[in-house]
C-alpha positions as CSV (number, residue, x, y, z in Angstrom):
1,M,-54.2,-41.5,7.8
2,S,-51.0,-43.5,8.0
3,T,-47.5,-42.0,7.7
4,E,-47.0,-43.9,4.4
5,K,-50.1,-42.5,3.0
6,A,-49.2,-38.9,4.0
7,K,-45.9,-39.1,2.3
8,F,-47.3,-40.6,-0.9
9,P,-50.8,-39.4,-1.5
10,D,-53.1,-41.0,-4.1
11,V,-52.0,-40.2,-7.6
12,A,-55.5,-38.9,-8.5
13,G,-55.4,-36.2,-5.9
14,Y,-51.7,-35.3,-6.1
15,V,-50.8,-32.3,-8.4
16,G,-47.1,-31.9,-7.5
17,F,-46.9,-28.1,-7.3
18,A,-45.1,-28.4,-4.0
19,N,-42.0,-29.3,-6.0
20,L,-42.3,-26.3,-8.4
21,P,-39.7,-24.1,-6.5
22,N,-37.1,-26.8,-6.9
23,Q,-37.9,-27.2,-10.6
24,V,-37.7,-23.5,-11.3
25,H,-34.4,-23.3,-9.4
26,R,-32.8,-26.2,-11.4
27,K,-34.0,-24.7,-14.7
28,S,-32.7,-21.2,-13.8
29,V,-29.3,-22.5,-12.7
30,K,-29.0,-24.7,-15.8
31,K,-30.0,-21.8,-18.2
32,G,-28.0,-19.2,-16.3
33,F,-28.8,-15.5,-15.7
34,E,-28.4,-12.4,-17.8
35,F,-27.5,-9.0,-16.3
36,T,-26.8,-5.7,-18.1
37,L,-24.9,-3.0,-16.1
38,M,-24.5,0.5,-17.5
39,V,-21.7,2.7,-16.2
40,V,-22.0,6.5,-16.7
41,G,-19.8,9.3,-15.6
42,E,-17.1,11.7,-16.7
43,S,-13.8,10.4,-17.9
44,G,-11.1,9.8,-15.4
45,L,-13.3,8.7,-12.5
46,G,-12.1,5.1,-12.6
47,K,-15.2,3.4,-14.1
48,S,-13.3,0.8,-16.1
49,T,-11.0,0.1,-13.2
50,L,-13.9,-0.5,-10.8
51,I,-15.7,-2.8,-13.1
52,N,-12.6,-4.8,-13.8
53,S,-11.8,-5.1,-10.1
54,L,-15.5,-6.0,-9.2
55,F,-15.6,-8.9,-11.7
56,L,-11.9,-9.9,-11.6
57,T,-11.6,-9.6,-15.4
58,D,-10.4,-7.2,-18.1
59,L,-13.4,-6.1,-20.0
60,Y,-11.4,-3.4,-21.9
61,P,-8.1,-5.0,-23.1
62,E,-7.7,-2.9,-26.2
63,R,-9.3,0.4,-25.2
64,Y,-8.1,3.6,-26.9
65,V,-7.8,6.6,-24.6
66,P,-8.3,9.9,-26.5
67,G,-6.2,13.0,-25.7
68,A,-7.6,16.2,-24.2
69,A,-8.0,17.9,-27.6
70,E,-10.0,14.9,-28.9
71,K,-12.3,14.9,-25.8
72,I,-13.4,18.5,-26.4
73,E,-15.1,17.6,-29.7
74,R,-16.0,14.0,-28.8
75,T,-19.6,12.8,-28.8
76,V,-21.0,10.2,-26.5
77,Q,-20.5,6.6,-27.7
78,I,-22.1,3.4,-26.5
79,E,-19.8,0.4,-26.0
80,A,-21.2,-2.9,-24.8
81,S,-18.9,-5.7,-23.6
82,T,-20.2,-9.2,-22.8
83,V,-18.4,-11.8,-20.7
84,E,-19.6,-15.2,-19.4
85,I,-18.9,-15.7,-15.6
86,E,-19.4,-18.8,-13.6
87,E,-19.4,-19.0,-9.8
88,R,-20.2,-22.1,-7.8
89,G,-22.0,-23.7,-10.8
90,V,-24.2,-20.6,-11.5
91,K,-23.6,-19.0,-14.9
92,L,-24.0,-15.3,-15.5
93,R,-24.0,-13.6,-18.9
94,L,-22.7,-10.1,-17.9
95,T,-23.0,-7.2,-20.3
96,V,-21.3,-3.9,-19.3
97,V,-22.5,-0.9,-21.3
98,D,-19.9,1.9,-21.1
99,T,-20.5,5.5,-22.3
100,P,-17.2,7.1,-23.2
101,G,-17.4,10.8,-24.0
102,Y,-20.2,11.5,-21.5
103,G,-19.7,15.0,-19.9
104,D,-16.3,15.5,-21.6
105,A,-17.3,18.2,-24.1
106,I,-17.3,21.9,-23.3
107,N,-21.1,22.0,-24.0
108,S,-22.6,18.9,-22.5
109,Q,-26.2,19.9,-23.0
110,D,-28.2,16.9,-24.4
111,C,-25.0,14.8,-24.4
112,F,-26.9,11.9,-22.8
113,K,-29.5,11.6,-25.6
114,P,-27.7,8.6,-27.2
115,I,-27.8,6.9,-23.8
116,I,-31.5,7.4,-23.5
117,Q,-32.0,6.2,-27.0
118,Y,-30.0,3.0,-26.3
119,I,-32.0,2.2,-23.2
120,D,-35.3,2.7,-25.1
121,N,-34.1,0.6,-28.0
122,Q,-33.4,-2.3,-25.7
123,F,-36.9,-2.2,-24.2
124,E,-38.4,-2.1,-27.7
125,R,-36.3,-5.0,-28.9
126,Y,-37.2,-7.1,-25.8
127,L,-40.9,-6.3,-26.3
128,H,-40.7,-7.3,-30.0
129,D,-39.0,-10.6,-29.1
130,E,-41.5,-11.3,-26.3
131,S,-44.4,-10.7,-28.8
132,G,-43.0,-13.2,-31.3
133,L,-43.9,-16.8,-31.8
134,N,-40.5,-18.3,-30.8
135,R,-39.6,-17.1,-27.4
136,R,-37.3,-19.9,-26.2
137,H,-34.0,-18.2,-26.9
138,I,-34.7,-14.6,-26.1
139,I,-31.6,-12.6,-25.0
140,D,-32.5,-9.9,-22.4
141,N,-30.3,-6.9,-23.2
142,R,-32.4,-4.4,-21.2
143,V,-30.4,-2.2,-18.9
144,H,-31.1,-3.6,-15.4
145,C,-28.8,-1.2,-13.4
146,C,-26.9,2.0,-13.9
147,F,-23.8,2.8,-11.8
148,Y,-23.7,6.6,-12.0
149,F,-20.3,7.9,-11.0
150,I,-20.1,11.3,-9.2
151,S,-16.9,13.3,-9.0
152,P,-15.4,13.5,-5.5
153,F,-13.8,16.9,-6.4
154,G,-17.1,18.9,-6.4
155,H,-19.5,20.0,-3.7
156,G,-22.4,17.7,-4.7
157,L,-24.3,17.0,-7.9
158,K,-23.6,19.0,-11.0
159,P,-26.6,20.2,-13.2
160,L,-25.7,17.5,-15.7
161,D,-25.9,14.8,-13.0
162,V,-29.3,16.0,-11.9
163,E,-30.7,16.2,-15.5
164,F,-29.4,12.8,-16.5
165,M,-30.6,10.9,-13.5
166,K,-34.1,12.5,-13.7
167,A,-34.2,11.4,-17.4
168,I,-33.5,7.7,-16.6
169,H,-34.8,7.1,-13.1
170,S,-38.1,5.8,-14.5
171,K,-36.4,3.4,-16.9
172,V,-33.4,2.0,-15.0
173,N,-32.3,1.3,-11.4
174,I,-29.8,4.0,-10.5
175,V,-27.0,3.3,-8.1
176,P,-25.1,6.6,-7.3
177,V,-21.4,6.0,-6.7
178,I,-18.8,8.5,-5.4
179,A,-15.7,7.7,-7.4
180,K,-12.1,7.7,-6.2
181,A,-13.2,7.9,-2.5
182,D,-9.6,7.5,-1.4
183,T,-9.0,11.1,-2.4
184,L,-11.4,12.2,0.5
185,T,-10.9,12.3,4.2
186,L,-13.6,10.6,6.3
187,K,-15.2,13.9,7.2
188,E,-15.1,15.1,3.6
189,R,-16.7,11.8,2.4
190,E,-19.5,12.0,5.0
191,R,-20.2,15.7,4.1
192,L,-20.3,14.9,0.4
193,K,-22.6,12.0,1.0
194,R,-25.1,14.1,3.0
195,R,-25.0,16.8,0.4
196,I,-25.7,14.4,-2.5
197,L,-28.6,12.7,-0.6
198,E,-30.1,16.2,0.1
199,E,-29.9,17.1,-3.6
200,I,-31.4,13.7,-4.7
201,T,-34.3,14.3,-2.4
202,E,-34.6,18.0,-3.4
203,H,-34.8,17.2,-7.1
204,G,-37.1,14.2,-6.7
205,I,-34.6,11.7,-8.1
206,R,-35.5,8.1,-7.5
207,V,-32.5,5.9,-6.9
208,Y,-32.4,2.2,-6.2
209,Q,-33.5,1.3,-2.7
210,L,-32.3,-2.0,-1.2
211,P,-35.3,-4.0,0.1
212,D,-35.6,-4.5,3.8
213,A,-34.6,-7.9,5.2
214,D,-37.4,-10.3,6.0
215,S,-38.3,-10.8,9.6
216,D,-37.2,-14.5,9.5
217,E,-33.7,-13.7,8.3
218,D,-30.8,-14.1,10.7
219,E,-29.5,-11.1,12.6
220,E,-26.2,-10.9,10.8
221,F,-28.0,-10.6,7.4
222,K,-30.3,-7.9,8.8
223,E,-27.3,-5.9,10.1
224,Q,-25.5,-6.2,6.7
225,T,-28.7,-4.9,5.0
226,M,-29.0,-2.0,7.3
227,I,-25.3,-1.0,6.8
228,L,-25.7,-1.2,3.0
229,K,-28.9,0.9,3.0
230,A,-27.1,3.5,5.2
231,S,-24.1,3.6,2.8
232,V,-25.9,5.1,-0.2
233,P,-24.4,6.8,-2.1
234,F,-21.6,4.2,-2.2
235,A,-18.1,5.6,-1.9
236,V,-15.8,3.3,-3.9
237,I,-12.2,2.7,-4.7
238,G,-11.2,0.6,-7.7
239,S,-7.7,-0.9,-8.3
240,N,-6.3,-3.5,-10.6
241,Q,-3.0,-3.7,-8.6
242,L,-2.4,-6.8,-6.5
243,I,-1.0,-6.2,-3.1
244,E,0.0,-9.0,-0.7
245,V,-1.1,-8.5,2.9
246,K,-0.3,-11.2,5.5
247,G,0.3,-13.8,2.8
248,K,-3.0,-13.0,0.9
249,K,-3.2,-11.2,-2.4
250,N,-5.9,-8.5,-2.6
251,Q,-6.9,-5.9,-5.2
252,R,-6.7,-2.6,-3.5
253,S,-5.6,1.0,-3.8
254,P,-2.1,1.7,-2.4
255,L,-3.2,5.2,-1.3
256,P,-3.8,5.4,2.5
257,M,-5.7,8.7,2.8
258,G,-9.4,7.6,2.9
259,S,-11.6,4.7,3.0
260,G,-14.5,3.6,0.7
């Protein structure tokens, strides 16, 4: 067979499926992606600050912060904010679902029922749309990931933490996050991480596990994957304050005590 014939086979025997990955890629990039992130945790753990610093935007420009007296009687609310983000030509429709009031009441028993109901409703809505005749413009509002914020001031997981994560771990990818990690020394941080991992295993809680790097990936990517897998639960610091270091502006916490 000549080289010319190998490049351009007979039309009758050429299906063209070798080009499918490129077609799917172009279609996906043109359409954009949808991602719904839920953030759950007690008030004052820096959830809004972290989300704003992660995506370099202000998702909560007009948020009302209730006083201590109001929080005691407050019930859990569901607040969804959507923003369109574009990076290097790739569009992302990001929806952040916040849960103000979670864990704030004196009696927090069953306080997460509205959150479970919201997650289930999104699954039912998506199934209903997928079962319809017109499926071209379906918006996927299912909760794809949940950042669960754990207080750095305790000695591990609280009963409410365990109960809530066990209630949703079969529905949503859970990413446990130690909030305000700059309030901990390095030894305190590592001790708290070990304790949380032990309790997660003890209670049979399934959290999101990063997939292993493929064998054909470069060594740098494999090392980054290993570091990330070993960092769970993630210790994070959120800040909306811009600080200039060596001529470059960065969003970081001015507190020097610990490291995330």
